TORKOL-4160 file (C-alpha; in steps of 0.2 Angstrom, whole numbers, padded with zeros to 4 digits, m for minus):
428
<pt num="1" X="0833" Y="0636" Z="0646"/>
<pt num="2" X="0851" Y="0639" Z="0634"/>
<pt num="3" X="0861" Y="0639" Z="0647"/>
<pt num="4" X="0854" Y="0624" Z="0655"/>
<pt num="5" X="0855" Y="0612" Z="0639"/>
<pt num="6" X="0874" Y="0621" Z="0635"/>
<pt num="7" X="0881" Y="0616" Z="0653"/>
<pt num="8" X="0873" Y="0598" Z="0650"/>
<pt num="9" X="0881" Y="0596" Z="0634"/>
<pt num="10" X="0898" Y="0601" Z="0640"/>
<pt num="11" X="0898" Y="0591" Z="0655"/>
<pt num="12" X="0891" Y="0576" Z="0641"/>
<pt num="13" X="0904" Y="0582" Z="0631"/>
<pt num="14" X="0919" Y="0583" Z="0643"/>
<pt num="15" X="0914" Y="0563" Z="0649"/>
<pt num="16" X="0915" Y="0557" Z="0632"/>
<pt num="17" X="0933" Y="0565" Z="0630"/>
<pt num="18" X="0936" Y="0557" Z="0642"/>
<pt num="19" X="0936" Y="0540" Z="0634"/>
<pt num="20" X="0941" Y="0542" Z="0620"/>
<pt num="21" X="0960" Y="0538" Z="0616"/>
<pt num="22" X="0961" Y="0555" Z="0603"/>
<pt num="23" X="0956" Y="0567" Z="0613"/>
<pt num="24" X="0962" Y="0579" Z="0629"/>
<pt num="25" X="0952" Y="0580" Z="0644"/>
<pt num="26" X="0941" Y="0597" Z="0643"/>
<pt num="27" X="0936" Y="0598" Z="0662"/>
<pt num="28" X="0948" Y="0610" Z="0665"/>
<pt num="29" X="0941" Y="0623" Z="0649"/>
<pt num="30" X="0925" Y="0625" Z="0661"/>
<pt num="31" X="0931" Y="0643" Z="0667"/>
<pt num="32" X="0929" Y="0646" Z="0651"/>
<pt num="33" X="0912" Y="0644" Z="0647"/>
<pt num="34" X="0908" Y="0653" Z="0664"/>
<pt num="35" X="0914" Y="0667" Z="0653"/>
<pt num="36" X="0903" Y="0663" Z="0637"/>
<pt num="37" X="0886" Y="0661" Z="0651"/>
<pt num="38" X="0891" Y="0678" Z="0660"/>
<pt num="39" X="0894" Y="0687" Z="0643"/>
<pt num="40" X="0877" Y="0678" Z="0638"/>
<pt num="41" X="0870" Y="0686" Z="0652"/>
<pt num="42" X="0876" Y="0704" Z="0651"/>
<pt num="43" X="0868" Y="0706" Z="0631"/>
<pt num="44" X="0852" Y="0699" Z="0640"/>
<pt num="45" X="0856" Y="0715" Z="0651"/>
<pt num="46" X="0855" Y="0726" Z="0636"/>
<pt num="47" X="0842" Y="0722" Z="0629"/>
<pt num="48" X="0830" Y="0726" Z="0644"/>
<pt num="49" X="0841" Y="0742" Z="0644"/>
<pt num="50" X="0838" Y="0746" Z="0623"/>
<pt num="51" X="0829" Y="0733" Z="0617"/>
<pt num="52" X="0815" Y="0729" Z="0632"/>
<pt num="53" X="0801" Y="0726" Z="0619"/>
<pt num="54" X="0810" Y="0715" Z="0608"/>
<pt num="55" X="0807" Y="0696" Z="0604"/>
<pt num="56" X="0813" Y="0686" Z="0616"/>
<pt num="57" X="0815" Y="0670" Z="0608"/>
<pt num="58" X="0825" Y="0676" Z="0594"/>
<pt num="59" X="0841" Y="0679" Z="0608"/>
<pt num="60" X="0838" Y="0664" Z="0616"/>
<pt num="61" X="0839" Y="0653" Z="0602"/>
<pt num="62" X="0855" Y="0663" Z="0597"/>
<pt num="63" X="0864" Y="0660" Z="0613"/>
<pt num="64" X="0860" Y="0641" Z="0611"/>
<pt num="65" X="0868" Y="0639" Z="0595"/>
<pt num="66" X="0883" Y="0649" Z="0601"/>
<pt num="67" X="0882" Y="0640" Z="0618"/>
<pt num="68" X="0884" Y="0625" Z="0608"/>
<pt num="69" X="0894" Y="0628" Z="0595"/>
<pt num="70" X="0910" Y="0634" Z="0607"/>
<pt num="71" X="0906" Y="0615" Z="0617"/>
<pt num="72" X="0909" Y="0607" Z="0601"/>
<pt num="73" X="0922" Y="0618" Z="0596"/>
<pt num="74" X="0932" Y="0613" Z="0611"/>
<pt num="75" X="0931" Y="0596" Z="0610"/>
<pt num="76" X="0937" Y="0598" Z="0595"/>
<pt num="77" X="0953" Y="0607" Z="0598"/>
<pt num="78" X="0954" Y="0612" Z="0617"/>
<pt num="79" X="0968" Y="0625" Z="0611"/>
<pt num="80" X="0953" Y="0636" Z="0605"/>
<pt num="81" X="0943" Y="0638" Z="0620"/>
<pt num="82" X="0950" Y="0653" Z="0627"/>
<pt num="83" X="0950" Y="0662" Z="0609"/>
<pt num="84" X="0930" Y="0655" Z="0606"/>
<pt num="85" X="0924" Y="0665" Z="0623"/>
<pt num="86" X="0935" Y="0680" Z="0617"/>
<pt num="87" X="0927" Y="0680" Z="0602"/>
<pt num="88" X="0909" Y="0677" Z="0611"/>
<pt num="89" X="0911" Y="0690" Z="0623"/>
<pt num="90" X="0916" Y="0703" Z="0607"/>
<pt num="91" X="0904" Y="0695" Z="0599"/>
<pt num="92" X="0890" Y="0700" Z="0613"/>
<pt num="93" X="0898" Y="0717" Z="0614"/>
<pt num="94" X="0896" Y="0721" Z="0599"/>
<pt num="95" X="0878" Y="0716" Z="0599"/>
<pt num="96" X="0873" Y="0728" Z="0614"/>
<pt num="97" X="0885" Y="0741" Z="0605"/>
<pt num="98" X="0871" Y="0739" Z="0587"/>
<pt num="99" X="0856" Y="0737" Z="0601"/>
<pt num="100" X="0864" Y="0757" Z="0606"/>
<pt num="101" X="0865" Y="0764" Z="0591"/>
<pt num="102" X="0848" Y="0755" Z="0585"/>
<pt num="103" X="0840" Y="0764" Z="0600"/>
<pt num="104" X="0848" Y="0782" Z="0594"/>
<pt num="105" X="0839" Y="0780" Z="0577"/>
<pt num="106" X="0843" Y="0772" Z="0561"/>
<pt num="107" X="0854" Y="0789" Z="0555"/>
<pt num="108" X="0869" Y="0781" Z="0550"/>
<pt num="109" X="0858" Y="0773" Z="0535"/>
<pt num="110" X="0860" Y="0789" Z="0529"/>
<pt num="111" X="0878" Y="0787" Z="0521"/>
<pt num="112" X="0878" Y="0770" Z="0509"/>
<pt num="113" X="0892" Y="0777" Z="0500"/>
<pt num="114" X="0901" Y="0773" Z="0517"/>
<pt num="115" X="0894" Y="0757" Z="0519"/>
<pt num="116" X="0897" Y="0754" Z="0503"/>
<pt num="117" X="0915" Y="0758" Z="0504"/>
<pt num="118" X="0918" Y="0747" Z="0520"/>
<pt num="119" X="0911" Y="0731" Z="0512"/>
<pt num="120" X="0923" Y="0733" Z="0499"/>
<pt num="121" X="0938" Y="0735" Z="0510"/>
<pt num="122" X="0929" Y="0723" Z="0521"/>
<pt num="123" X="0929" Y="0709" Z="0506"/>
<pt num="124" X="0947" Y="0714" Z="0498"/>
<pt num="125" X="0957" Y="0711" Z="0515"/>
<pt num="126" X="0948" Y="0693" Z="0513"/>
<pt num="127" X="0953" Y="0692" Z="0496"/>
<pt num="128" X="0969" Y="0684" Z="0493"/>
<pt num="129" X="0976" Y="0670" Z="0483"/>
<pt num="130" X="0971" Y="0651" Z="0487"/>
<pt num="131" X="0979" Y="0633" Z="0483"/>
<pt num="132" X="0974" Y="0626" Z="0467"/>
<pt num="133" X="0981" Y="0616" Z="0456"/>
<pt num="134" X="0970" Y="0612" Z="0442"/>
<pt num="135" X="0982" Y="0605" Z="0430"/>
<pt num="136" X="0982" Y="0590" Z="0440"/>
<pt num="137" X="0963" Y="0590" Z="0442"/>
<pt num="138" X="0964" Y="0594" Z="0460"/>
<pt num="139" X="0955" Y="0608" Z="0470"/>
<pt num="140" X="0959" Y="0615" Z="0486"/>
<pt num="141" X="0946" Y="0626" Z="0497"/>
<pt num="142" X="0951" Y="0646" Z="0494"/>
<pt num="143" X="0953" Y="0655" Z="0510"/>
<pt num="144" X="0945" Y="0668" Z="0518"/>
<pt num="145" X="0955" Y="0672" Z="0532"/>
<pt num="146" X="0967" Y="0688" Z="0536"/>
<pt num="147" X="0984" Y="0682" Z="0545"/>
<pt num="148" X="0987" Y="0697" Z="0561"/>
<pt num="149" X="1000" Y="0689" Z="0571"/>
<pt num="150" X="0992" Y="0678" Z="0583"/>
<pt num="151" X="0974" Y="0679" Z="0577"/>
<pt num="152" X="0966" Y="0676" Z="0560"/>
<pt num="153" X="0948" Y="0685" Z="0555"/>
<pt num="154" X="0936" Y="0683" Z="0543"/>
<pt num="155" X="0934" Y="0702" Z="0535"/>
<pt num="156" X="0922" Y="0695" Z="0524"/>
<pt num="157" X="0910" Y="0690" Z="0536"/>
<pt num="158" X="0908" Y="0710" Z="0542"/>
<pt num="159" X="0907" Y="0716" Z="0522"/>
<pt num="160" X="0891" Y="0708" Z="0520"/>
<pt num="161" X="0883" Y="0715" Z="0535"/>
<pt num="162" X="0891" Y="0733" Z="0528"/>
<pt num="163" X="0884" Y="0730" Z="0512"/>
<pt num="164" X="0864" Y="0727" Z="0519"/>
<pt num="165" X="0866" Y="0743" Z="0527"/>
<pt num="166" X="0873" Y="0752" Z="0510"/>
<pt num="167" X="0859" Y="0743" Z="0501"/>
<pt num="168" X="0847" Y="0748" Z="0515"/>
<pt num="169" X="0851" Y="0766" Z="0516"/>
<pt num="170" X="0851" Y="0767" Z="0497"/>
<pt num="171" X="0833" Y="0765" Z="0495"/>
<pt num="172" X="0830" Y="0783" Z="0504"/>
<pt num="173" X="0847" Y="0792" Z="0503"/>
<pt num="174" X="0856" Y="0792" Z="0487"/>
<pt num="175" X="0874" Y="0795" Z="0487"/>
<pt num="176" X="0879" Y="0815" Z="0483"/>
<pt num="177" X="0892" Y="0807" Z="0468"/>
<pt num="178" X="0877" Y="0799" Z="0460"/>
<pt num="179" X="0870" Y="0806" Z="0444"/>
<pt num="180" X="0855" Y="0816" Z="0447"/>
<pt num="181" X="0849" Y="0804" Z="0432"/>
<pt num="182" X="0853" Y="0787" Z="0439"/>
<pt num="183" X="0842" Y="0792" Z="0455"/>
<pt num="184" X="0825" Y="0786" Z="0450"/>
<pt num="185" X="0834" Y="0770" Z="0444"/>
<pt num="186" X="0845" Y="0769" Z="0461"/>
<pt num="187" X="0838" Y="0751" Z="0462"/>
<pt num="188" X="0846" Y="0744" Z="0446"/>
<pt num="189" X="0861" Y="0753" Z="0450"/>
<pt num="190" X="0864" Y="0746" Z="0465"/>
<pt num="191" X="0860" Y="0728" Z="0463"/>
<pt num="192" X="0872" Y="0732" Z="0445"/>
<pt num="193" X="0885" Y="0738" Z="0457"/>
<pt num="194" X="0884" Y="0725" Z="0467"/>
<pt num="195" X="0885" Y="0711" Z="0452"/>
<pt num="196" X="0902" Y="0716" Z="0446"/>
<pt num="197" X="0910" Y="0717" Z="0463"/>
<pt num="198" X="0901" Y="0699" Z="0467"/>
<pt num="199" X="0909" Y="0695" Z="0449"/>
<pt num="200" X="0925" Y="0701" Z="0454"/>
<pt num="201" X="0924" Y="0693" Z="0472"/>
<pt num="202" X="0920" Y="0677" Z="0464"/>
<pt num="203" X="0935" Y="0677" Z="0451"/>
<pt num="204" X="0947" Y="0684" Z="0466"/>
<pt num="205" X="0941" Y="0671" Z="0478"/>
<pt num="206" X="0936" Y="0657" Z="0468"/>
<pt num="207" X="0922" Y="0652" Z="0481"/>
<pt num="208" X="0904" Y="0652" Z="0472"/>
<pt num="209" X="0893" Y="0655" Z="0490"/>
<pt num="210" X="0906" Y="0669" Z="0496"/>
<pt num="211" X="0900" Y="0680" Z="0480"/>
<pt num="212" X="0880" Y="0674" Z="0480"/>
<pt num="213" X="0880" Y="0680" Z="0497"/>
<pt num="214" X="0885" Y="0697" Z="0494"/>
<pt num="215" X="0875" Y="0698" Z="0481"/>
<pt num="216" X="0861" Y="0696" Z="0489"/>
<pt num="217" X="0866" Y="0706" Z="0503"/>
<pt num="218" X="0863" Y="0719" Z="0493"/>
<pt num="219" X="0851" Y="0714" Z="0480"/>
<pt num="220" X="0838" Y="0708" Z="0495"/>
<pt num="221" X="0837" Y="0724" Z="0504"/>
<pt num="222" X="0834" Y="0731" Z="0485"/>
<pt num="223" X="0819" Y="0719" Z="0482"/>
<pt num="224" X="0812" Y="0722" Z="0499"/>
<pt num="225" X="0810" Y="0740" Z="0495"/>
<pt num="226" X="0791" Y="0744" Z="0496"/>
<pt num="227" X="0792" Y="0762" Z="0494"/>
<pt num="228" X="0785" Y="0767" Z="0515"/>
<pt num="229" X="0800" Y="0774" Z="0520"/>
<pt num="230" X="0799" Y="0787" Z="0533"/>
<pt num="231" X="0806" Y="0803" Z="0528"/>
<pt num="232" X="0807" Y="0799" Z="0510"/>
<pt num="233" X="0817" Y="0811" Z="0502"/>
<pt num="234" X="0819" Y="0800" Z="0482"/>
<pt num="235" X="0808" Y="0797" Z="0471"/>
<pt num="236" X="0798" Y="0783" Z="0472"/>
<pt num="237" X="0804" Y="0770" Z="0457"/>
<pt num="238" X="0787" Y="0762" Z="0452"/>
<pt num="239" X="0785" Y="0742" Z="0459"/>
<pt num="240" X="0785" Y="0738" Z="0441"/>
<pt num="241" X="0800" Y="0746" Z="0434"/>
<pt num="242" X="0811" Y="0741" Z="0450"/>
<pt num="243" X="0803" Y="0719" Z="0448"/>
<pt num="244" X="0811" Y="0722" Z="0428"/>
<pt num="245" X="0827" Y="0730" Z="0432"/>
<pt num="246" X="0830" Y="0720" Z="0447"/>
<pt num="247" X="0825" Y="0706" Z="0440"/>
<pt num="248" X="0837" Y="0707" Z="0424"/>
<pt num="249" X="0852" Y="0710" Z="0437"/>
<pt num="250" X="0847" Y="0695" Z="0446"/>
<pt num="251" X="0846" Y="0683" Z="0428"/>
<pt num="252" X="0863" Y="0693" Z="0422"/>
<pt num="253" X="0872" Y="0689" Z="0439"/>
<pt num="254" X="0866" Y="0670" Z="0439"/>
<pt num="255" X="0871" Y="0668" Z="0418"/>
<pt num="256" X="0886" Y="0677" Z="0422"/>
<pt num="257" X="0890" Y="0666" Z="0438"/>
<pt num="258" X="0886" Y="0648" Z="0425"/>
<pt num="259" X="0899" Y="0656" Z="0412"/>
<pt num="260" X="0911" Y="0659" Z="0424"/>
<pt num="261" X="0909" Y="0642" Z="0432"/>
<pt num="262" X="0912" Y="0633" Z="0417"/>
<pt num="263" X="0923" Y="0643" Z="0409"/>
<pt num="264" X="0936" Y="0646" Z="0423"/>
<pt num="265" X="0946" Y="0632" Z="0430"/>
<pt num="266" X="0946" Y="0635" Z="0447"/>
<pt num="267" X="0928" Y="0638" Z="0449"/>
<pt num="268" X="0925" Y="0625" Z="0438"/>
<pt num="269" X="0937" Y="0615" Z="0448"/>
<pt num="270" X="0927" Y="0619" Z="0463"/>
<pt num="271" X="0912" Y="0610" Z="0453"/>
<pt num="272" X="0923" Y="0594" Z="0449"/>
<pt num="273" X="0925" Y="0592" Z="0465"/>
<pt num="274" X="0907" Y="0594" Z="0471"/>
<pt num="275" X="0902" Y="0580" Z="0457"/>
<pt num="276" X="0920" Y="0570" Z="0463"/>
<pt num="277" X="0925" Y="0575" Z="0478"/>
<pt num="278" X="0939" Y="0559" Z="0477"/>
<pt num="279" X="0948" Y="0572" Z="0466"/>
<pt num="280" X="0954" Y="0585" Z="0478"/>
<pt num="281" X="0968" Y="0587" Z="0484"/>
<pt num="282" X="0958" Y="0589" Z="0501"/>
<pt num="283" X="0941" Y="0577" Z="0494"/>
<pt num="284" X="0942" Y="0566" Z="0505"/>
<pt num="285" X="0938" Y="0576" Z="0521"/>
<pt num="286" X="0919" Y="0579" Z="0514"/>
<pt num="287" X="0919" Y="0559" Z="0510"/>
<pt num="288" X="0926" Y="0559" Z="0528"/>
<pt num="289" X="0913" Y="0570" Z="0534"/>
<pt num="290" X="0898" Y="0559" Z="0525"/>
<pt num="291" X="0905" Y="0543" Z="0532"/>
<pt num="292" X="0905" Y="0552" Z="0552"/>
<pt num="293" X="0887" Y="0560" Z="0549"/>
<pt num="294" X="0883" Y="0540" Z="0542"/>
<pt num="295" X="0893" Y="0531" Z="0558"/>
<pt num="296" X="0881" Y="0544" Z="0568"/>
<pt num="297" X="0866" Y="0536" Z="0563"/>
<pt num="298" X="0847" Y="0543" Z="0572"/>
<pt num="299" X="0854" Y="0545" Z="0590"/>
<pt num="300" X="0875" Y="0548" Z="0586"/>
<pt num="301" X="0891" Y="0542" Z="0593"/>
<pt num="302" X="0889" Y="0550" Z="0608"/>
<pt num="303" X="0895" Y="0569" Z="0614"/>
<pt num="304" X="0916" Y="0568" Z="0614"/>
<pt num="305" X="0915" Y="0550" Z="0604"/>
<pt num="306" X="0919" Y="0555" Z="0586"/>
<pt num="307" X="0932" Y="0555" Z="0574"/>
<pt num="308" X="0934" Y="0575" Z="0570"/>
<pt num="309" X="0952" Y="0572" Z="0572"/>
<pt num="310" X="0949" Y="0563" Z="0553"/>
<pt num="311" X="0942" Y="0580" Z="0546"/>
<pt num="312" X="0953" Y="0595" Z="0538"/>
<pt num="313" X="0946" Y="0610" Z="0551"/>
<pt num="314" X="0933" Y="0601" Z="0559"/>
<pt num="315" X="0931" Y="0619" Z="0572"/>
<pt num="316" X="0926" Y="0630" Z="0557"/>
<pt num="317" X="0923" Y="0622" Z="0540"/>
<pt num="318" X="0915" Y="0603" Z="0548"/>
<pt num="319" X="0908" Y="0607" Z="0561"/>
<pt num="320" X="0890" Y="0601" Z="0556"/>
<pt num="321" X="0899" Y="0589" Z="0552"/>
<pt num="322" X="0906" Y="0585" Z="0572"/>
<pt num="323" X="0890" Y="0589" Z="0578"/>
<pt num="324" X="0879" Y="0578" Z="0564"/>
<pt num="325" X="0891" Y="0563" Z="0569"/>
<pt num="326" X="0892" Y="0564" Z="0590"/>
<pt num="327" X="0872" Y="0569" Z="0590"/>
<pt num="328" X="0864" Y="0560" Z="0576"/>
<pt num="329" X="0852" Y="0563" Z="0564"/>
<pt num="330" X="0841" Y="0573" Z="0578"/>
<pt num="331" X="0855" Y="0582" Z="0583"/>
<pt num="332" X="0857" Y="0589" Z="0565"/>
<pt num="333" X="0841" Y="0592" Z="0563"/>
<pt num="334" X="0840" Y="0604" Z="0580"/>
<pt num="335" X="0853" Y="0613" Z="0573"/>
<pt num="336" X="0843" Y="0617" Z="0558"/>
<pt num="337" X="0827" Y="0618" Z="0565"/>
<pt num="338" X="0836" Y="0632" Z="0577"/>
<pt num="339" X="0840" Y="0642" Z="0561"/>
<pt num="340" X="0823" Y="0640" Z="0554"/>
<pt num="341" X="0817" Y="0648" Z="0568"/>
<pt num="342" X="0828" Y="0662" Z="0571"/>
<pt num="343" X="0826" Y="0664" Z="0549"/>
<pt num="344" X="0805" Y="0662" Z="0553"/>
<pt num="345" X="0805" Y="0673" Z="0569"/>
<pt num="346" X="0818" Y="0689" Z="0560"/>
<pt num="347" X="0805" Y="0687" Z="0544"/>
<pt num="348" X="0790" Y="0689" Z="0556"/>
<pt num="349" X="0797" Y="0705" Z="0561"/>
<pt num="350" X="0801" Y="0711" Z="0545"/>
<pt num="351" X="0781" Y="0708" Z="0540"/>
<pt num="352" X="0776" Y="0718" Z="0554"/>
<pt num="353" X="0787" Y="0733" Z="0549"/>
<pt num="354" X="0789" Y="0747" Z="0537"/>
<pt num="355" X="0804" Y="0758" Z="0530"/>
<pt num="356" X="0820" Y="0755" Z="0531"/>
<pt num="357" X="0816" Y="0744" Z="0549"/>
<pt num="358" X="0808" Y="0730" Z="0535"/>
<pt num="359" X="0822" Y="0731" Z="0524"/>
<pt num="360" X="0835" Y="0727" Z="0541"/>
<pt num="361" X="0825" Y="0715" Z="0548"/>
<pt num="362" X="0820" Y="0706" Z="0534"/>
<pt num="363" X="0839" Y="0706" Z="0525"/>
<pt num="364" X="0849" Y="0701" Z="0541"/>
<pt num="365" X="0838" Y="0684" Z="0543"/>
<pt num="366" X="0840" Y="0682" Z="0526"/>
<pt num="367" X="0858" Y="0681" Z="0524"/>
<pt num="368" X="0862" Y="0672" Z="0540"/>
<pt num="369" X="0849" Y="0660" Z="0532"/>
<pt num="370" X="0858" Y="0658" Z="0517"/>
<pt num="371" X="0874" Y="0658" Z="0525"/>
<pt num="372" X="0868" Y="0643" Z="0536"/>
<pt num="373" X="0862" Y="0634" Z="0521"/>
<pt num="374" X="0875" Y="0633" Z="0510"/>
<pt num="375" X="0887" Y="0629" Z="0527"/>
<pt num="376" X="0877" Y="0614" Z="0531"/>
<pt num="377" X="0872" Y="0610" Z="0511"/>
<pt num="378" X="0890" Y="0612" Z="0509"/>
<pt num="379" X="0895" Y="0599" Z="0519"/>
<pt num="380" X="0880" Y="0586" Z="0515"/>
<pt num="381" X="0885" Y="0587" Z="0498"/>
<pt num="382" X="0871" Y="0594" Z="0493"/>
<pt num="383" X="0881" Y="0611" Z="0484"/>
<pt num="384" X="0896" Y="0613" Z="0481"/>
<pt num="385" X="0906" Y="0617" Z="0499"/>
<pt num="386" X="0913" Y="0631" Z="0504"/>
<pt num="387" X="0923" Y="0639" Z="0516"/>
<pt num="388" X="0906" Y="0652" Z="0523"/>
<pt num="389" X="0907" Y="0642" Z="0541"/>
<pt num="390" X="0893" Y="0640" Z="0551"/>
<pt num="391" X="0884" Y="0656" Z="0559"/>
<pt num="392" X="0886" Y="0654" Z="0577"/>
<pt num="393" X="0893" Y="0637" Z="0580"/>
<pt num="394" X="0909" Y="0637" Z="0568"/>
<pt num="395" X="0925" Y="0646" Z="0574"/>
<pt num="396" X="0927" Y="0663" Z="0569"/>
<pt num="397" X="0929" Y="0679" Z="0579"/>
<pt num="398" X="0924" Y="0691" Z="0568"/>
<pt num="399" X="0911" Y="0680" Z="0559"/>
<pt num="400" X="0903" Y="0680" Z="0577"/>
<pt num="401" X="0903" Y="0699" Z="0577"/>
<pt num="402" X="0896" Y="0699" Z="0561"/>
<pt num="403" X="0881" Y="0687" Z="0564"/>
<pt num="404" X="0879" Y="0696" Z="0580"/>
<pt num="405" X="0880" Y="0712" Z="0573"/>
<pt num="406" X="0864" Y="0707" Z="0562"/>
<pt num="407" X="0856" Y="0697" Z="0575"/>
<pt num="408" X="0855" Y="0716" Z="0586"/>
<pt num="409" X="0848" Y="0724" Z="0571"/>
<pt num="410" X="0834" Y="0710" Z="0569"/>
<pt num="411" X="0830" Y="0714" Z="0590"/>
<pt num="412" X="0832" Y="0732" Z="0587"/>
<pt num="413" X="0818" Y="0733" Z="0573"/>
<pt num="414" X="0808" Y="0721" Z="0586"/>
<pt num="415" X="0808" Y="0734" Z="0599"/>
<pt num="416" X="0803" Y="0747" Z="0587"/>
<pt num="417" X="0789" Y="0740" Z="0583"/>
<pt num="418" X="0782" Y="0737" Z="0598"/>
<pt num="419" X="0782" Y="0718" Z="0598"/>
<pt num="420" X="0770" Y="0709" Z="0613"/>
<pt num="421" X="0782" Y="0701" Z="0624"/>
<pt num="422" X="0791" Y="0713" Z="0637"/>
<pt num="423" X="0808" Y="0711" Z="0646"/>
<pt num="424" X="0808" Y="0710" Z="0666"/>
<pt num="425" X="0820" Y="0722" Z="0666"/>
<pt num="426" X="0812" Y="0734" Z="0651"/>
<pt num="427" X="0804" Y="0743" Z="0671"/>
<pt num="428" X="0821" Y="0746" Z="0679"/>
């Protein structure tokens, strides 16, 4: 069904583009769409091999979002059709690799320190200065892309996955370098380290949402820990003690963010840019996105007939605005409904799981949903606009890989707890 919808969307968009004087024909990119569909079929086969008992509806939603994303990325910039198709292939390859690794057990969670270090390295690679002319009252969005010659990647997207794995591992195994006195308070210690790291990230990257997602990636698994992990080698922390520690860290982090957003000029400029987008260097982009969404109305102007050329980087930061303009409120609501279903299914799987499996599934689903929330809310000006890409839909090779890994973690947990649905290839 997802394949049929994606092919129909491509055909209608290609017809619409031929009627748009500002767009190039995309019929010649149909071969790359075939590669995307073949990669999705390969991922479906991988599910039958390593997670035959998982919830297939979740994969159908993800495949639909990825396919629609490829169509609209290609529609906004024909030159990105091949790059996005390759990103989809790499994402599904990482998806299959994660399923295979999880099929051999979650023993890799025994190295939380290693994953924590990887999270720091990934985030540092994407932390380069942003252009901001605060004195003139202007604001330019920060960048989290690392340029590697002809390829640009987003290491930050892998940092959140590494942070989730580090936090989940910390609930069962403490790093060797952690003091025995701190081990009984590992939840508070881990969340405090994540808060400090998120503050540093906030100062360097000058982006509120990026810091919040990184902090949530570490804080949430520690919060969800219910003390029933199999093979636990550490003493169980009483729930009241854990609640006080993590609640205090959350309150401290929130206060720190408010203070930084008030006294730190680049962040206060981002808030001013949100309240009054006309003052920003690229402020008219948010305004143009609002005008485009308004012009789309209920049913949209039609696929291929919008004006994404008026937006800055419509294939990444403002991909949702393009979808809402050309598919209307109904199309935009359908995208939101897909993410709500994804998060709801993930939460249901986490509720039925136990131990680190519950932490993995719940955290992965929540982080994907949180990133979708801040990306969509930023375009709609409900929150400050951020550089976070809409998961599975926006252009970004590493972002797609990271989110595919997150979904693979959820499906692996679904298979481990024995979901009622059986994959047709499971018996073979």
